[in-house]
N, C-alpha and C positions, 0 to 999 in steps of 0.2 A: 460519317458518310463522307467516302468521296465526292470532289465535286466533278463537275462535268468535263475540263481540261484535263484531269486524272485520270478519265475512263476512254476519252478520243484520241486519234490518231493524231499526232502533232508533225509540222507545223500545220494550222487551217489557217486558209486564204476564204475573205470576209469582204464582201462588199457594203458601198453605206448603202442604205435603201432611205432616201429623204423622202418619205412617205406626205409630209405636211405641204410639198410643194407639188403635187399631186392629187388626182380627183379620185376618192376611193372606189369607185366603181370601175377603174382601171387596177388597180393593186392585184385581185387575183390574178390576171391575164402577166401582170409583169413579176409577180410572184413567179409563174410557169416560165416567164422569160428568163431569171436569174436563175431558173432550174435547168432549163435547155443549156445556159450559159456554162452551167459545169459546178454551179453554188450550191452549198447546203448551208452557209453559216453567213449571218447579215450583220452589218452593225447599224442600231438604230439612231441617230442623233434624236436628241428629244429636247427643242427648243423650250425654255422656261417659258419666253417671254409671247409665246404661239400656244400654251395651256392653260395661262393663269394672267388673263387680261384685268383682273382687278385682286387688291390683296388677300379678299377672304375668298374667292370663287376658283376653282380650278374644273377645268372641264379634261378630263381622259376619256371620254364617254360619247362625244361627237354631241354635246348637247345644245350647243352653239353654231357649230360648225363640225361637217361629217369629217374634213379632214382629221379634227382634232381625235378622232374614234382611235387612239392606240389601242385601247382593249381589244377590238375588233380585228386590228392589224396584225394582233399578236396571236389573237386564234386562228386566223388565214394563216401564220407563218408557219403555228406547230399543224395545222391541216395539210400543208404542202411539205412538208419534213425539212423545215429552217430550224437551225440554234441561232441564238439573238443576243449580241451584244448590246445594250443602253447606253447611248454616250450622253452624258447632261450633264451640268453644271450652272455655275451663274451666268456664264459665257460659256461657246462655241465658237471661238476664232476661227478664219480662214474655213465658214463654212457659207461667206455671201450672207450672213443673216444681216436685217435692220438690228442695229443696236448691238452687234454680235449674240442675238440672244438673251439678251441683258431685259426683263420687263422695262415696259417704258416710263411706269409709275415710282421706279426704283432709279431714273437718269441722274437723277439730284440730290439721292438719298446720300447719308453719311455712310463709311463704309461696314459700320458699327451694324446700321439696321440691314443693310445688303448680308452680314453675313447673317442675322437671324432670320432674317425671311429666305436664305438658301435653306437653312436648314430645316422651316417649316415645308419649304417646296420638295426637298426628298424626302421629308417623313411620307407627305401627301403622298406624294411615286411612288414609294415603297408600300404603301398602305393601300393604295388602290389596285396593284401590278403583284401583292405578295402569292395571290394562288396561280399566276403562271408562271412561276420559277421553277427552273430545272430540278429533280425528272419528272415533275407532275405536269411543267409548261416549259415552251419553248426557251425561257431567259435563261441563257448559261452565268453570266457574268452583268456587273456595272461597269461602266467606265468614266471617271470623275473626272474634269476637267475644272478642279480649285485651283487657281494662279498663287503658287506658290510666293513666300516674301524673299525674293531673291536678291533684290539691291536695294539700299534705301529711299530710293527714289518714290517720292507719293506715299508713304507712311500716313499715317493718318494721327493727329496729336493724343486719340485716344492710345495708340501703341505708343507713340515717344513720350508722351507726358504723363500718362496715367501706369500702364503697365512695366513701362522701362524702369519708373522709380522702386515701385512697388518688386520687380523679380531683384533689383540689386539687393534693398532692405534683406528679404529673402538669403543672398546670397552671401553678402559678408555681414548682418549682424551689428555691423556698428559700422560710424564713418571715419574711425580709426584705421577698421582691418581693411577699406578702401582703400584710404587714400597710401596705406604702404603699400597696398598690390600696385597700386598707380603713381605714385611717386610723385600725389599732387596733394593740396593743402585745400580740397572741398572743406565746406562748412557743413552742408548738409548732402544726403545724396539728392535733391529735389535740383541740386546747384551742378549734376551731373548731365550735360546736354547729351541727349542720343548723336554718334558720329554721323558727318555732313560727308564727308570723303573716308576713302580707304586707302589704305598705302600697303606696299608688301616688304618687308614682312610688316604684318598686322602687331600696332600697341596692343598692350595690354587689356585698356578699355575696348579696343575694336575687336578681339579677340572675342570678350565678353559679350559685344552686340550680336558677333556671329551665334553665338551660342543660345541669344537668348531669342534670337530669330527661329532658330531649327525648332527650339524649346516651345515658342509657341506655335509654330508651325506644324508639328506634331501634337501638340495638345489639340489645335484646331483638325487636324484632320481624324483624331479620334471621338472629336465629339459628333463631327458629322456622320463616322463610323457607328457611332453610338446609337443617334437618332436614328439610323437605319434599323439597327439591331432591336431597335422597341418598336419600331412600326413592324417587325415579324421578318425583314431579310435575310437571307439566309446566302445566297448565291456570291460567291467573290468581288469583292469589289476594288477596283483597281485605279491607282490614282493615273491621270490624263498622261504622264511620260515612260507608262509603265504598263504595258498589255502583255503579257509573254505569250509566244507561242499564235499569235493573229498576225497576218500579213495584210493589211487592209488592200483594196481594189477602192478605192474612191472614184465618185461619181461616174457609174456605171448608165446614167440615162438623163440623155440630151433632155432638158427642158427651156421652152423655149414657147410663148414669155413665160416667163416666173409671177407667179403671185407675186400682185405688189404688197401685200398685206404682212409680209415674211421676209422677204428679196431686197437684196440693195442694188443690183442690176438686172438686166433683163433677161438675159439668159443663166444655164447654167450647164455644167460640164460639158462644152462645145464639142470636146474630142471622144466623150461615151462611146461605146459600142451601140447605145440601144436607142432610138427615140420614145417619147413619151407616148406613143400609142401602139409600142411594142413592135417595130417595126428595125429589122437589122440594119446599123450601119456600117461602115464600110470598115471599121477595125472589130465587129461582131466577130466574124471567122477565126481570124488570127487567135483573136483575145480566147474564143471558145476552144481552141484546139490546145493551147498553154492550159487552161484551166482544166482541161477533160484529163488531159497527161497526167496533172497531179492527183486526179482525184483517180484515177484507173493506172497506177504504177507499172502493172503486168503488161498494159495496151503498147504495142509497137506502132511507130508512127514512119510513114510511106508515104513520099511525095508531100500533098497536102491533106490527108487522113490519116485517121489515128484507127487502126484494128485493134477491136477489143474480142478477146475468144469468148464462145459461150458454150456452155454445156450443149455439143452436138450440132455448132454454127459459130456462127461470127456476127458482132455489130461495127459496123464502118460509119466513125463520124467526122463530117468534113470539116474542114479548114479553110481558105479562101480559094474554094476550087470549084470548079464545073462539072465534068464529065471523065469519070474514071474508071479502068478497068481493074478488077480487083482478082489476083488466083486465087481458087478453091482448092482445096484437098484434094489430091489425086484421087478421082472415081467418084468426089461426092455430086450428089443430084440432088441438093436442097431444095425448098421453097424460099425465096426472096420477097421481102415486102419493103415498102417504103414510106416511111415515117413521116405527114407533112408537118411542116413546121407551127401548124395550127391544134395538132396532134392526131388529123385523122388519118387513115391508113390509105395509101392513094388503090383506085381501084382497079389501077394495071401497073402489076408486080415487075419489077425490076428483070432486066434479059438475064439469061445464063444461058451461054454458049461457049463451046470447046474448052472446058473447064476455067473459064470465065465471068466473073459478074461485072456487068454492063451498070454500075451507079452512075445515074443524072441527077446532081445536086442543083441543079437550077429552077428556076420558077416554075411554075405547069399551072396554067391556066389561073382559077379562084383562091387555089391551093396554095399557091406561095410557094418560096423554097423547100427543099428538102430538111428535117431535124437530124435524120439518118437512115443509115437501109441496114436490114440485120434480114440475116436467113438460118433458116434453121431444117436439120434433116428430119426433124419430126414436127411439120406444123399443129400438131394438135396435141405436143405435152405442154403443160403448164408452165411457163416461163418463171424462170428464177436470175438470181444476182443480180446485178447493176440495169442491165434492161429492164427487169421487172419493177424496178425501186422507179427509173427514169420513166418508165408509163405511169406507172402507180401515180406518180405526184402530179404529172399532168391532168390526170381523170379526177385529184385527189381537187384541184384548182377546180376544176369545171364544178365537181358538185357541191361546191364551197360557193361558187357564185350563184348556184341553184338557190341556193338556203338562204344566203342574204338577199338575194331580190323577191325571194317568195317573204321574206320578213317585212321588206319594205311596203311590196304589191298588198298584204294584209290590213298594214296600217292605212294605204292609201282605199283599199276597201271598207274599213270599218270610219273613214272620215268622210269619204261622199254616202253616206246608207245610214248617219247620222241622223237623228231627228232632236227638234226641241223637248226637252223635256215638260212633263204637263206640269202645267201651273205654273211653267218660268218666262215671264213676259222676256218678247221681242225685243232684241238693240234696238234703242231709240235715236236717233240722229242726232247728233249733237250741234248746238249753237254756231254759228257761220263765225268765223275770225278772218280779219283783212290781213292780208301779207306781210303791213306794217308789223300788226300784232305779233304774228309769228317771228318774224326778223327780230323785233325788239327780246322776247323771250329767247329766245335762242343764244341773244347777245350774252343777255344778263346770266342766263347757264353754264356760256362759256366761261365765262371771268370768274363766275362761283368755282365753277369747277377747279379751272386753274390755283384759285386762292385756298381751295381746297387740298390741293396736291402737293403746294407748299406747304400747307401748316402740317400735313401727315409724313411729309419726309423730314419735317424737323422735328417733331414729337416723336418720330420712330427714333430718330439717331440718337437723341437724347434717353429714350427708356432703353436701349440696348445699352449704349454706355454707364447707367445707375443701372442693367442687369447684370453689366458685366465686375461692376464694383463689389455689388452685394449680394451676387451669387442667385441673380433671380433667374426660374425656370421662365424656357422658353415658351411662347402661348400656343394655343393648339394650332394643330395645322389646318390650312383653307377647308372649305366645305366643298362637297361636288357641284359643279354648275348645273344650273336646273337647267330644264326645257324651256323653250318659247311658248307660248301662248298656240295651242291649236286650233288651226285653220278645220272646220267641218262644214259640212251641206247645210248644218242647224242654222246659221248664222246667215244665210242666202233668203233670196228671195223662194218663199213658198212656192211661186210658180215654177221655179227651176228645180225644185229638188226632186221630184220625179223621176227627170232626165239622168239625173246626178246618181240616183238611188239605184239606177238601172246600169249604167257603168260602173258604180259600186258591184253589183253582184256580179259582172262580167269578171273585173277582177278577182272576186271571192271564189270564181271558179279555176283562175290561174291559179291560186296559191295551192289549191288540191293537187294539180297536174304539175307543179313544181317541187310540191313537196315529193309528191311518189314518184317522180323520176330522181331526185335524190340519194332516196331509199334505196331505188333499183344501183344505183351508182354503189351505194353505200355495201351493198352485199356483195358486189365484184370486188371492192378492194379489201372485205373484210378475210379473203381468201384469195389463196393463187387462182391465178385465171390463164387461161389460154390467149393468143392470138385471135380468136375469134370471140371470145368473150369480151376482150378488150374492146372490138370492132364494136361490137353490137350497145355497150355500154356507152364506148363515145357519139354512137349514132343515136342512141336515144336521147342525152344530154343535147345534142344540136337541135333533133326535131322537134324535142319542147322547147326550148329557146326559142325556135325560131316562129311555133304557133302564138306562143305566148307575147313575143316581141308584135307579131301583128297585134294582137287584141288592145298591148297599151300603145302602141301607134295609133290606132282607131281612138283610144280615150284622151292620148295627147291630142289630137285634132281637133275632136267635138271640145274639149274646154278653150281650146286657142280661137275656134270660131265663136264660143260664147261668149269669151272675154273682150272680143275684136266687135260682136253687136252689142255688147253693154248689158248682155241678159245676166254675167256675170259682173259681180267688182273685182277691181282688182287685184285685190288677197287672195284671188281662188289662182293668182300666177303661185301660189304655195302648193297647192294643191297639184299643179301643173309640173312644179319642178320634180315632186314625191313622183310622178308617175315616168317622168323623163330618167330620175334616176335608176329605176328599177330596169326600165326599158337597155338605157348604156350599161347598166350592170350585166346582163346578157349579151349583149351586144360584142362587148369588150371581154369578159370573162368567160364566156362559154362559146360563142361561136366566133371570138378572138378575129374579127376584120372588123 
């Protein structure tokens, strides 16, 4: 079966999407913006340190932090028409990550332990995402950053003092054969030190050392490939310096501030065409023109716009411009439409007079600037081609935001309406402790954790070394991370539970409304549609989001009042955050403002 790149039109342009720097409630909006930028391929850097905080636990589903929900992101990418390349490895250099993305618990580890843990990480990653591979899912390839053995600097004793003599024994069989090749008088193979310097031309010893490094690296690469294959990985795997037919567009989204739990600096991608709230920045329009020209090779550029032909009409994609006058075919009297950047169709259509279309791409009230302008000889005809695909992706992003918000709101509703189980005792307050006791306990835990990490690193390095010598197989991949303890109304004061239950019932009603709207959008997306059908579907999404947002804001306000009045404990902020995430998903993903 051919891989994705053997079926696609090459070369491809792909943008880095640093999901770990962004709140998930903005993912649907930003995917829509990247589609509007003219992209259909993404490179997803996956920092090992962000997803595996502990040796035996991995989070790819957002159990410990919603930003870690890589599974959700890939489903959003699939739903909005993106094909993705995962980029990972022990490290991700030049990405502004703390420790270059290497887990902090491996910072002092021996190289052999890092190699072993890298295999476990890749196996766990592949096992979790195997069902999302192309063609069933959006994953087209895996791009591995495995630092190669390029120079002798920094080689571990395991490599130069254990593997190197073993390799020499296999190559020469006897010390006499080695001495004859090197013109030396070594007594044993163990006396042959690994080269510390390299000359040109190389000596026979240096030539062997290079061959040893190449063979070791080849074996290393094969071991990682086999670990992936054993986990069910089938899409292409490329080393970091070899990703054919992809032109990366680095840093399309400016992020300020950058999350301190993953970033080295205060901001990221200062020259990016998009802001983190989806607003176009100065370079957006020029970048967009270039990308759409590559995506639509048959289109022609006139002044600062791109003109693409449609069946019975045309599509005008703006670059860095304001108002333009577009010549129409002689005798044409089409209907014109302004597609706003938020996906809505403007109520006031563009003007057509004397064979010219007056296209105003500037911001217009709350709708913002125009995404594009198109005109059709028959406005009631079913849409097809690239314009239909573009509208479908914008609508799909709104539908996915509704679906995700509905899922979050359902969890919130269940938490608010929960009641204590029959016969289960209410939680009792714990005995009071002094600040001094807490401080002493924290210091003791800190010292114990530090000692444990050092011991684990030392033991891990020894185990990895013996594993290499004895042919020991790698340990099992880390387990999926468990979610934290759920906070429900059942743990609160019984006097507060009736009011919380009412908020929960209000949220339950929203779930049905959002699901109904999402189903309506899906029916539109499942078949060809007209401009008017697109308009109705988009308005359905927006009106549902506005009504749902109003109820969620009431829930948020009530929770804040109750917490401030001490009617609810501080742990109720967890419920508040759930409600706010649902609201923000609707605000950014559907309303797009």
